[in-house]
N, CA and C atoms as an extended XYZ file, in Angstrom:
144
Properties=species:S:1:pos:R:3:atomname:S:1:resname:S:1:resid:I:1 pbc="F F F"
N         0.835       -1.178        0.000 N   UNK     1
C         0.000        0.000        0.000 CA  UNK     1
C         0.881        1.243        0.000 C   UNK     1
N         0.372        2.327       -0.569 N   UNK     2
C         1.145        3.550       -0.696 CA  UNK     2
C         1.240        4.345        0.590 C   UNK     2
N         1.918        5.448        0.474 N   UNK     3
C         2.099        6.335        1.615 CA  UNK     3
C         0.815        7.068        1.942 C   UNK     3
N         0.745        7.552        3.163 N   UNK     4
C        -0.401        8.362        3.567 CA  UNK     4
C        -0.243        9.764        3.000 C   UNK     4
N        -1.357       10.357        2.621 N   UNK     5
C        -1.309       11.734        2.152 CA  UNK     5
C        -0.983       12.646        3.327 C   UNK     5
N        -0.498       13.825        3.017 N   UNK     6
C        -0.181       14.803        4.058 CA  UNK     6
C        -1.434       15.121        4.872 C   UNK     6
N        -2.561       15.283        4.198 N   UNK     7
C        -3.810       15.607        4.878 CA  UNK     7
C        -4.239       14.521        5.843 C   UNK     7
N        -4.147       13.273        5.398 N   UNK     8
C        -4.543       12.150        6.260 CA  UNK     8
C        -3.603       12.046        7.455 C   UNK     8
N        -2.316       12.213        7.210 N   UNK     9
C        -1.337       12.156        8.301 CA  UNK     9
C        -1.609       13.269        9.318 C   UNK     9
N        -1.955       14.465        8.833 N   UNK    10
C        -2.267       15.576        9.735 CA  UNK    10
C        -3.523       15.295       10.552 C   UNK    10
N        -4.548       14.697        9.918 N   UNK    11
C        -5.771       14.348       10.650 CA  UNK    11
C        -5.473       13.316       11.730 C   UNK    11
N        -4.671       12.308       11.377 N   UNK    12
C        -4.301       11.278       12.345 CA  UNK    12
C        -3.537       11.905       13.508 C   UNK    12
N        -2.585       12.770       13.197 N   UNK    13
C        -1.799       13.443       14.230 CA  UNK    13
C        -2.711       14.235       15.167 C   UNK    13
N        -3.675       14.950       14.605 N   UNK    14
C        -4.614       15.731       15.422 CA  UNK    14
C        -5.443       14.829       16.328 C   UNK    14
N        -5.929       13.721       15.783 N   UNK    15
C        -6.737       12.793       16.577 CA  UNK    15
C        -5.918       12.168       17.706 C   UNK    15
N        -4.650       11.879       17.433 N   UNK    16
C        -3.767       11.348       18.474 CA  UNK    16
C        -3.608       12.384       19.582 C   UNK    16
N        -3.357       13.632       19.191 N   UNK    17
C        -3.176       14.699       20.178 CA  UNK    17
C        -4.433       14.914       21.016 C   UNK    17
N        -5.608       14.677       20.419 N   UNK    18
C        -6.871       14.835       21.142 CA  UNK    18
C        -7.168       13.645       22.052 C   UNK    18
N        -6.362       12.584       21.940 N   UNK    19
C        -6.486       11.459       22.857 CA  UNK    19
C        -7.404       10.331       22.413 C   UNK    19
N        -7.771       10.306       21.135 N   UNK    20
C        -8.636        9.229       20.657 CA  UNK    20
C        -7.864        7.914       20.608 C   UNK    20
N        -8.539        6.784       20.855 N   UNK    21
C        -7.873        5.473       20.810 CA  UNK    21
C        -7.443        5.095       19.388 C   UNK    21
N        -6.391        4.298       19.312 N   UNK    22
C        -5.850        3.866       18.016 CA  UNK    22
C        -6.897        3.175       17.158 C   UNK    22
N        -7.702        2.325       17.768 N   UNK    23
C        -8.717        1.581       17.017 CA  UNK    23
C        -9.724        2.537       16.373 C   UNK    23
N       -10.145        3.556       17.114 N   UNK    24
C       -11.095        4.538       16.594 CA  UNK    24
C       -10.492        5.299       15.414 C   UNK    24
N        -9.252        5.755       15.577 N   UNK    25
C        -8.585        6.524       14.521 CA  UNK    25
C        -8.424        5.665       13.273 C   UNK    25
N        -7.988        4.411       13.449 N   UNK    26
C        -7.791        3.509       12.314 CA  UNK    26
C        -9.096        3.299       11.557 C   UNK    26
N       -10.168        3.097       12.288 N   UNK    27
C       -11.471        2.888       11.663 CA  UNK    27
C       -11.929        4.139       10.923 C   UNK    27
N       -11.785        5.272       11.554 N   UNK    28
C       -12.243        6.536       10.965 CA  UNK    28
C       -11.460        6.894        9.703 C   UNK    28
N       -10.153        6.696        9.741 N   UNK    29
C        -9.296        7.082        8.615 CA  UNK    29
C        -9.048        5.942        7.627 C   UNK    29
N        -9.624        4.766        7.914 N   UNK    30
C        -9.508        3.603        7.023 CA  UNK    30
C        -8.049        3.209        6.755 C   UNK    30
N        -7.303        3.095        7.845 N   UNK    31
C        -5.927        2.601        7.778 CA  UNK    31
C        -5.771        1.515        8.840 C   UNK    31
N        -4.696        0.754        8.753 N   UNK    32
C        -4.447       -0.313        9.722 CA  UNK    32
C        -4.131        0.272       11.093 C   UNK    32
N        -4.554       -0.437       12.122 N   UNK    33
C        -4.280        0.021       13.481 CA  UNK    33
C        -2.774        0.084       13.726 C   UNK    33
N        -2.018       -0.811       13.105 N   UNK    34
C        -0.561       -0.797       13.272 CA  UNK    34
C         0.046        0.501       12.738 C   UNK    34
N        -0.563        1.067       11.702 N   UNK    35
C        -0.106        2.350       11.168 CA  UNK    35
C        -0.289        3.445       12.210 C   UNK    35
N        -1.438        3.443       12.866 N   UNK    36
C        -1.720        4.446       13.891 CA  UNK    36
C        -0.749        4.287       15.054 C   UNK    36
N        -0.512        3.055       15.469 N   UNK    37
C         0.405        2.802       16.582 CA  UNK    37
C         1.806        3.293       16.233 C   UNK    37
N         2.249        3.042       15.008 N   UNK    38
C         3.576        3.483       14.568 CA  UNK    38
C         3.679        5.006       14.597 C   UNK    38
N         2.643        5.695       14.104 N   UNK    39
C         2.641        7.159       14.120 CA  UNK    39
C         2.616        7.661       15.563 C   UNK    39
N         1.812        7.011       16.405 N   UNK    40
C         1.699        7.402       17.818 CA  UNK    40
C         3.053        7.264       18.519 C   UNK    40
N         3.780        6.192       18.236 N   UNK    41
C         5.098        5.996       18.841 CA  UNK    41
C         6.067        7.082       18.392 C   UNK    41
N         5.996        7.463       17.127 N   UNK    42
C         6.869        8.522       16.621 CA  UNK    42
C         6.542        9.850       17.297 C   UNK    42
N         5.246       10.131       17.456 N   UNK    43
C         4.818       11.368       18.114 CA  UNK    43
C         5.347       11.405       19.548 C   UNK    43
N         5.226       10.288       20.262 N   UNK    44
C         5.689       10.235       21.652 CA  UNK    44
C         7.204       10.376       21.749 C   UNK    44
N         7.933        9.816       20.784 N   UNK    45
C         9.394        9.854       20.819 CA  UNK    45
C         9.947       11.225       20.445 C   UNK    45
N         9.312       11.871       19.468 N   UNK    46
C         9.864       13.128       18.954 CA  UNK    46
C         9.071       14.353       19.370 C   UNK    46
N         7.838       14.140       19.770 N   UNK    47
C         6.996       15.273       20.128 CA  UNK    47
C         6.382       15.960       18.928 C   UNK    47
N         6.538       15.348       17.750 N   UNK    48
C         5.924       15.939       16.549 CA  UNK    48
C         5.442       14.864       15.606 C   UNK    48
């Protein structure tokens, strides 16, 4: 599967910052939960 668009990545980042669960974000944005977890780990490690 291809890369996430900038817009989708920004929406996911916003939802993570708002505290939504990974499963909810994955369902809403139609991506794998593992993708959300990977992005969440990067956000926690780098703060961005």
